[in-house]
C-alpha positions as CSV (number, residue, x, y, z in Angstrom):
1,M,66.9,114.9,30.1
2,T,67.4,111.6,28.2
3,A,65.0,108.4,29.5
4,V,68.5,106.9,31.3
5,D,68.7,110.4,33.1
6,N,65.1,110.3,34.2
7,D,65.7,106.6,35.2
8,S,68.6,107.9,37.5
9,A,66.8,110.3,39.2
10,C,63.7,108.2,40.3
11,A,66.2,105.7,41.3
12,E,68.1,107.9,43.2
13,S,64.9,109.6,45.0
14,L,63.8,106.5,46.2
15,S,67.2,104.4,47.2
16,G,66.2,104.4,50.8
17,V,62.4,102.7,50.5
18,H,62.7,99.3,51.5
19,G,61.6,96.9,49.2
20,V,61.8,99.3,45.9
21,R,65.0,97.7,43.9
22,F,65.3,99.1,40.3
23,L,66.4,96.3,36.8
24,H,66.8,97.8,34.1
25,A,65.8,95.1,31.5
26,D,64.7,94.2,28.0
27,L,61.2,92.9,28.2
28,E,60.5,92.6,25.0
29,S,63.0,90.4,23.6
30,G,65.0,87.4,25.7
31,S,63.8,85.6,28.7
32,W,61.7,86.9,31.3
33,P,63.7,88.6,34.3
34,F,61.3,88.2,36.9
35,A,60.2,84.3,36.6
36,M,61.2,83.4,39.9
37,E,59.9,86.3,42.0
38,T,56.4,87.8,43.3
39,F,55.3,91.1,43.5
40,E,53.1,93.1,45.9
41,A,52.0,95.2,43.2
42,V,52.6,95.3,39.6
43,V,52.2,98.9,37.9
44,V,51.8,99.6,34.2
45,V,51.5,103.1,32.7
46,H,51.2,103.7,28.6
47,Y,53.0,100.4,27.8
48,L,52.0,97.6,25.4
49,H,53.4,94.5,24.9
50,R,50.6,91.9,24.3
51,P,53.3,88.7,25.5
52,L,53.6,90.1,29.0
53,L,50.1,90.3,29.8
54,P,50.0,86.9,31.6
55,L,53.4,86.6,32.8
56,L,52.2,90.3,34.5
57,S,49.3,88.4,36.4
58,A,51.5,85.0,37.5
59,V,54.1,87.1,39.2
60,L,51.7,88.9,41.9
61,A,51.3,87.0,45.4
62,P,48.3,86.5,47.1
63,G,46.5,89.6,47.7
64,G,48.9,91.5,44.5
65,L,47.7,94.3,43.1
66,L,47.8,95.0,39.0
67,I,47.5,98.4,38.2
68,Y,47.1,98.8,34.4
69,E,46.6,101.6,32.1
70,T,47.3,102.5,28.3
71,F,46.2,103.6,25.1
72,A,43.3,102.0,23.8
73,C,41.6,101.8,19.7
74,G,40.6,105.2,19.1
75,N,43.4,106.8,20.1
76,E,44.5,107.1,16.8
77,R,41.9,110.3,16.6
78,F,44.2,112.2,19.2
79,G,48.0,111.5,18.9
80,R,49.8,108.6,19.4
81,P,50.5,105.8,19.6
82,R,48.0,105.2,16.3
83,N,49.6,101.7,15.7
84,P,47.2,99.0,16.4
85,D,49.9,97.4,18.1
86,F,50.2,99.6,20.7
87,L,46.2,100.4,21.3
88,L,44.1,97.8,23.6
89,Q,40.8,96.6,21.5
90,P,38.0,96.6,23.6
91,R,37.6,94.9,26.9
92,E,41.1,93.7,26.3
93,L,42.3,94.2,29.8
94,L,39.0,92.8,31.1
95,D,39.7,89.6,29.0
96,A,43.4,89.4,29.6
97,Y,43.0,89.4,33.5
98,A,40.0,87.8,33.9
99,G,41.6,85.4,36.3
100,L,42.2,88.4,39.0
101,R,39.2,90.0,40.8
102,V,38.8,93.3,39.1
103,L,38.3,96.0,41.6
104,A,38.0,98.6,38.2
105,F,37.9,99.2,34.8
106,E,37.9,102.3,32.8
107,D,37.7,102.2,29.0
108,G,36.9,105.5,27.0
109,L,38.0,109.0,26.0
110,V,39.8,111.0,28.7
111,A,39.0,114.3,28.5
112,G,42.2,117.2,28.7
113,T,45.1,118.3,27.1
114,P,45.7,116.4,24.9
115,Q,42.4,113.9,24.7
116,A,43.3,110.1,24.9
117,V,41.5,107.0,24.7
118,I,42.8,105.0,27.4
119,Q,41.6,101.4,29.6
120,R,42.7,101.2,33.1
121,L,42.2,98.0,35.4
122,A,43.0,97.5,39.0
123,A,43.0,93.9,39.5
124,V,43.9,91.9,42.7
125,R,45.0,88.1,42.9
126,L,42.8,86.2,45.3
127,E,44.1,82.6,45.3
128,P,46.7,81.3,47.6
129,R,49.6,80.5,45.8
130,A,53.3,79.7,46.5
131,C,55.6,83.2,46.6
132,G,59.0,83.9,47.0
133,P,60.5,87.0,47.8
134,V,57.4,89.9,47.6
135,E,58.7,93.3,45.9
136,T,56.8,96.0,43.9
137,L,57.3,95.9,40.3
138,L,57.0,99.0,38.4
139,L,56.9,99.1,34.2
């Protein structure tokens, strides 16, 4: 099954869920496709493109939740990614989202098969702000 097939299967399985919308966008080149939108939740898993870090908190609605998990320095001992461009530095997620209220943070070795070094963060936007339509963004 290709990545596009996976996206199609996921989109189909969630097609009847209120507030779920799928958008294919190149987040690493071109303009930010969510400039005028806000979201109740942003979920990022195994993805790091540092220019997006401030944009992800900017699209959170008041009370919006950010959940972020990706690989950190030290992971190169266990597998991919090994490139430092794709590995978080110590406390990098904490520093990137200092403007949010951090609910949980973890940085370290995750046991299992395969082992990995990861950072995890859960944070919420507390301050009120003007917002448009509210949806959930999954990356």
